[in-house]
N, C-alpha and C positions, 0 to 999 in steps of 0.2 A: 540628758541635758540638751539634746538636739531641739527639743520643743522650745526651750528658753532662747536658743540662738535664733530660731525661726520667728518667735515673737518680737525679739529685738530688731531683726532684719525688716520684718513687715511693718512694724510701727514707725521705724525711721523713714522707710520709703513713703509710707502713707503721709507722714508728717511733712516731708519735703514737698510732695505733690500738692497737698492741701494748703500749705503755706503759700506756695506760688499762686494757687487759684485765689486764695484770700487777697493777696497783694494785687493781683490782676483786677479783681472786681471792686475792691474797696479803695484801691489807689492809696494805701496807707503809708505813712512814714514810719519812723522808728517807734513812735508810740503805738501804732497799730501792730507792729511785730511783737512788742511787749504784751499787748492785750491778748493777742492770739496765743502766745505761749502760757500766759497766766490762765486763760480759759482751759487750755489743754491740760495743764498740770492739775487744775482744780478738779476736773472730771476724773482724772486718773486717781486722785486722792479720794474722791467721792465713791468711785467704784470699789477701791480697796476697803474703805470704811463700811460700805454696804455689805461687802463680803463677810464682815465680822458680825453682822446683825442676824437675828433669828430669821427674818424674812429673806436675807441674802444667802443663807446657808444652803437652801435647796438648789438655786441655780449654780452655785459654786460646786456642789457635789456632782451635779449633772455634767458640768464642764470638765471636772476632774476625771470622770469616768469615760467621757467621750471626747478625746482630743481632736478627732477629725471634725466633729461638730463645732468644737471651739474654734478651730482654724477657719472653718467655713463661715463663721459669723462675721469675719472681717470684710468679706466681699459685699454683703448688703449694707453693712455699716459704713464702709467707705463710699459706696454709691450714694447713700443717703446724705452723708456729710458733704460730698462733692456737689450734690444738687442744692443743698441748703446754702452753701457758700456762693454758688452761682446766682441764686435768687435772693441773696441777703439784702440787696438794696430795695428790691420790690417788697420784701417782707417787712422791712423797717421803714418804708415810705420815704426813702432818700433817692432823689433823681440822680442819674448818672453824671450830670454836670455840677453837682454840689459835693463839697467835702463832707465826709461823714462827721456829724457831731460826736464828741467824745462819749457822751452818755449812751447814745444809740449804738455806737461802735462797740462799747463794752457789752451792752445787753445782747446785741446780735452775735458777737463772738462767743459769748457764753452759751447761747442757744445752739449755734452751729457747730461748736466744737465737741458736743456731747457724744455723738455715736461712737466714733473710733476710740476716743480716750476713755470713755466709760467702760467699753468692752475690754480695753487693756487693763483697767483697774480691777475688773472682775476676774479676768483670765489669769493674771499672774498669781494671785492667791490660790486659785484652783490648781495650777500646775505645781506650786510649792507644796500644797496639801497632798497631792498625788505622789510627789517625790518623797515626802516625809514618811509615807507608808512603806516605802521600799528602801529607805536609807537608814542605816543604823547610827549615823552621826547625830549630833545634837541639832535641834531645830534651828538654832542660830547659825551653825555652820552650813546647814542645808540651804537656808535663805541666802547666806553670803555667796555660796557657790552659784545659786540660781541667778542672783543679780550679776555676778561676774560673767556668766555665759550670756545673759541677756544683753549686757554691755558689749560683748564681743559681736553679737548679732547686729546690734545697732551700728557699730563701727563698720562692719561689712556692708550693711545697708546704705550707710552714708557714702561709702566709696562707690557702690554700685549705682546709686541714683545720680551721683555727680557725673560719672562717666556716661550714663544714659542721657542725661540732660544736655551734655555737650555734643551729642550726636545729632545730625540733621533729622528732623521729624517729618513724617509724611504730612502733606498739606491738610488732609482730612482730619488729622489730629492736632493741627496747629492753631485751630480756633476760628473756623468758618462762622460758627455761631457768634463769636465775639465780634467779628467783622460785620456781620449782618445786624447785630445789635446797635452798632455805631452808625452804619450807613443805610440800614433798612433793606439792602439787597446786595447781590453779588458775592464775591469771595475774594480773598487775598491772592496775589500772585505767588506768594511764597512766605517763608519765615526764616529767621536766623536767630541764633542764640549767642550771647556774650556772657562773661562772668556776672554782668549786672542783671540779666534776665532774658526773656523771650520776646521777640518782636515779630509782628506781622507787617507786610508791606503790599501795596497794590494801588490800583487806580480807582478813582471814584469822582464822577462829575467833572472830568477834565483835569483833575489834579492828582498828584502822587502823594500817598499818605503812609506813615509808619505808626503802628499802634503798639502800646504796651501798657500793662496795668490798667486796662479798661479805658484808656484815653489816647488821644493823638499826641505823639511825642515830637513829630516833625512832619512838615509837608512842603511841597513845592509844585509849581511856582507860586510865589507870594510876592509879586512885583511891587505892589503899592506899599505894604508895610515894611518889607525888607529894604526897599530903596529909601524909604523915609528914614529908617534907622541908620543906614549907611551914609546918607547925605548929612544927617545931623552929626554923626561921628566925624566925618571928614571935614565938616565945617570948623571943627575945633582945631584942626591942624591941616590946612589945605596943601601943604608941601610934604605931607607924610608919604613915605615909600614902603615902610615895613610895618605891618599890622599883626598883632597877636590877638586872636579870639580865645579867651581863657574861660573854661567852664563848660556851659551847655547852651551856647547860642544856636539858633536854628541854622540849618545849612543855607537857607535862603539869604541870610544876612552875609554870610561869607561870600556867596556868589554876587550879591548886589554891590559889594565893595569894589569888585573888579569891574562891574558894569559902570559904576559911577566914575571910577578912576582906574583905567586899564593899566597904569604904571605900577599899581600896588603889588607888593608881594605879601600874600595873606597866609599866615600860619594859624592852623586850627588845633588848639590843644584842648581836647575834650576830656571830660571826667571818665569816659569809657572809650579809650582809643580804638578797640575793635569795632565799636558801634560807629564811630566817625568814619573808619575805613569802609565799613559796609555801606554807609549812607553815600559816601563819595562814589563808590562803585555803582550803586543803584541810580544816583542822579546822573552819572555819566551815561549809563545804559539808557536812560530815558531822554537823552539828548538835552539835558538841562544846561550843559556847558561843554565847551571843547577842552581838550587836554591842557591847553595853554592857560585857560581860565580857572582850572581846578585849584582849590585851596590845598596847601600842603599840610597833611595830617601829621601832627607831632606824635611820635610813637610812645610818648610817656604821658602819664596823667599830670594835671597841674601840680599835684603834690610832689611827684617825682621830679618834675622840671624845676620847681622852685627850691627843692631841697638838695638838688645835685650841685656839686661843687667842682671847680676846675682842677687841673692836675696839681696846682699848688695848695688846694684845699682852703682857699681864702675867700673866694667870691662865688656867687651863683653863676652857673654856666650861661644863663640867659641874661646876665646883667647888662643893662643899657644897650640892648639890641634892637629895640622897637620904638617907633615914633608914636604909635597909638596902641593902647592895650584896652580891649573891650572886656570888662569883667562881667561875666554872666553866671552868677553862683547857682548851685542847686537850691531846691526849696529850703528855706531857712529853718523849717520845722524839723528837718532831719539833722542828725549829728554831723554828717558831712557838710551840710549847708551852713549850719551854725558856725562851724570853724572858719568859714570864709570872712567872718566879720571880726575876727580876733585881730588886735593891733599888730602882732608879730606877722601874721599872714599878710596883712595889707602892706606892711613894710617890704615884704618879699615881692609882692606884686609890683609895688612902686619901683623896686630896684631893677625891674626888667625894662623900664622906659629910659630913653636917652635924656640928657639934661633938659632938653626942650620938649620932651615927650609928654603925653597926656594919658592918664588912666581914666576911663569913663565906664559908666554902667547905665543901662536903661532904667527908668524909674519903675517900670512894671515888675522888676525882679526882686523888689524888697528894699528899696532905697530908704524906707522908714527905719530899717535896722542900722543904717549908717550913722552910728552915734558920733558925738563930737570927738571922742577919743579915737575912734576908728578913722574918722576923716582927717584928724590931725596926724595920725600915724602914716597915712598914705600921702 
């Protein structure tokens, strides 16, 4: 049964690494994750069905008699799929600055997911067939045991890859090619990992950039755009003293608010608090601001902040604490982003503002989604 544990372990690790690469290069939202897993399971099923055909019987028999050859197949198949995912945009003719059309995303995922998952679909029947020749139990019981051991291997693989991804990676493995694909030359200064993903950071053309999922997630300095947003925000409440940045605003906007009005106390409640803490550290190291001008990073996510209640259990902990609340939702195509437009969520956001406070959002983050119901709720 060790062979089944190994198959489960290897496939889970490969799936996790390939999914991260897929998300990095495609910059997909929840729909992309669904397409990836649909393509993966399709090819596993196709491999299992192929193993039952006359033409598929020969490779299954060969794999059943040579387990080391079967295990060795994963290495070239993983390398092939890794390369296909890295070149998926070029293969499908989608430039890096464009969102993947749904049809091309499905077709590309189906093509790129074949190597590892098809191998798994062929390998599992081969191992079950080999086990049946040595096991006196019924075929159904043998298959059930095989799946149980394979599931155990997958669980162990999931634990192992989670721990591995949380460890710091050598810079040469952190995506120098991805950095050069974006900027044409150079390499990142380093990388960091949060529960949301892996990020590269470094300097290019006089600015400081952070990359993830194949695109720039933040950069500084951005004096013109950031100061424009800060000025428009503060014009709505010139006497504001406490500002809450809620969601995923660029760090440049949090810094520009203090530049425009040094009296402000700026709280930065990001959807990924470890990411915000890392950005604050990197911006301070690059001398983007002094300690007195640094935004205060909220240690909770917006969901945790707005669902937390005080000791009496009756009101939100952040109720009526801020003069200005800048709402900067995640992309609305994701499940997390879509939830930001629910009336109940907007009522919670509005509850953080003082009676004379204002909740604002930049038009570029999806104001078209602000329905009449949602606007009324806020």
